[in-house]
C-alpha positions as CSV (number, residue, x, y, z in Angstrom):
1,M,-14.8,-0.3,5.3
2,T,-12.4,-0.5,8.3
3,I,-8.9,-1.9,8.0
4,Q,-10.0,-4.9,10.0
5,Q,-12.8,-5.5,7.6
6,A,-10.4,-5.2,4.7
7,Q,-8.2,-7.8,6.2
8,Q,-11.1,-10.1,6.7
9,D,-12.4,-9.5,3.1
10,V,-9.0,-10.1,1.5
11,D,-8.6,-13.3,3.5
12,Q,-12.1,-14.5,2.4
13,W,-11.3,-13.6,-1.2
14,I,-8.0,-15.4,-1.1
15,K,-9.6,-18.6,0.4
16,T,-12.4,-18.7,-2.1
17,V,-11.4,-17.1,-5.4
18,G,-7.6,-17.0,-5.0
19,V,-7.4,-20.6,-3.7
20,R,-4.5,-19.8,-1.3
21,Y,-2.0,-17.1,-0.4
22,F,1.2,-17.0,-2.5
23,N,4.2,-17.5,-0.1
24,E,5.5,-14.4,1.7
25,L,8.5,-13.8,-0.6
26,T,6.4,-14.2,-3.7
27,N,3.9,-11.6,-2.3
28,L,6.8,-9.3,-1.4
29,G,7.8,-9.5,-5.1
30,V,4.2,-8.9,-6.2
31,L,4.1,-5.9,-3.8
32,M,7.2,-4.4,-5.4
33,E,5.7,-4.9,-8.9
34,E,2.5,-3.2,-7.8
35,V,4.4,-0.3,-6.3
36,G,6.4,0.0,-9.5
37,E,3.1,0.2,-11.5
38,L,1.9,3.0,-9.2
39,S,5.3,4.8,-9.5
40,R,5.1,4.5,-13.3
41,L,1.7,6.2,-13.4
42,M,2.7,8.9,-10.9
43,V,5.8,9.9,-12.8
44,R,3.8,10.2,-16.0
45,K,0.9,12.0,-14.4
46,Y,2.9,14.4,-12.1
47,G,6.4,14.1,-13.4
48,E,8.1,14.8,-16.6
49,Q,7.7,11.5,-18.5
50,S,5.1,11.3,-21.2
51,F,2.4,8.6,-21.3
52,K,2.8,5.5,-23.4
53,E,-0.1,3.8,-25.1
54,S,0.2,1.0,-22.5
55,D,-0.3,3.6,-19.7
56,K,-3.5,4.9,-20.9
57,G,-6.7,4.0,-19.0
58,R,-4.8,3.3,-15.8
59,E,-6.2,5.0,-12.7
60,L,-4.2,6.0,-9.6
61,G,-6.9,4.7,-7.2
62,D,-6.8,1.3,-8.8
63,E,-3.0,1.1,-8.7
64,M,-3.1,2.2,-5.0
65,A,-5.7,-0.4,-4.3
66,D,-3.5,-3.1,-5.9
67,V,-0.7,-2.1,-3.5
68,L,-3.0,-2.1,-0.5
69,F,-4.5,-5.5,-1.4
70,V,-1.0,-7.2,-1.6
71,L,0.1,-5.4,1.6
72,I,-3.0,-6.7,3.4
73,C,-2.2,-10.2,2.1
74,L,1.3,-9.9,3.6
75,A,-0.2,-8.7,6.9
76,N,-2.7,-11.5,7.0
77,Q,-0.2,-14.2,6.3
78,T,2.4,-12.9,8.8
79,G,-0.2,-12.3,11.6
80,V,0.0,-8.5,11.6
81,D,-3.1,-6.6,12.8
82,L,-2.9,-3.5,10.6
83,T,-5.2,-1.5,12.7
84,A,-3.1,-2.0,15.8
85,A,0.1,-1.5,13.8
86,L,-1.1,1.8,12.4
87,E,-2.3,3.0,15.8
88,Q,1.2,2.2,17.2
89,N,2.8,3.9,14.3
90,F,0.8,7.1,14.9
91,Q,1.9,7.0,18.5
92,K,5.6,6.6,17.5
93,K,5.3,9.5,15.0
94,N,3.5,11.8,17.4
95,L,6.3,11.3,20.0
96,R,9.2,11.4,17.5
97,D,7.9,14.2,15.3
98,A,6.0,16.3,17.8
99,H,8.0,19.4,16.9
100,R,10.2,18.2,14.1
101,H,8.0,19.3,11.1
102,R,6.9,22.6,12.7
103,E,10.5,23.5,13.2
104,N,11.7,22.5,9.8
105,E,12.5,25.6,7.9
106,K,12.0,23.8,4.6
107,L,8.3,23.4,5.4
108,Q,7.7,27.1,6.2
């Protein structure tokens, strides 16, 4: 699936199953909630916190997909073409960071 297809699929799902998009600020809050759920799982799996009963059965991929879904919702409702945005972001990073990481002693 391409990013463009994902944006189309999410839009179709929202318009058929989801009824309509939540407003942008609501979706921003939902995005923060989903990032929090991903963070909770990451700190338990890779950090020092122990799992609680309520954390069991959660999967990283599913939590990441939840984040991506809401991010795509926000892109759709604000008119952002994520494919174009990501391509431009790579260009920016390639110019800005062309030597930065190779010259970073902390990464050697």
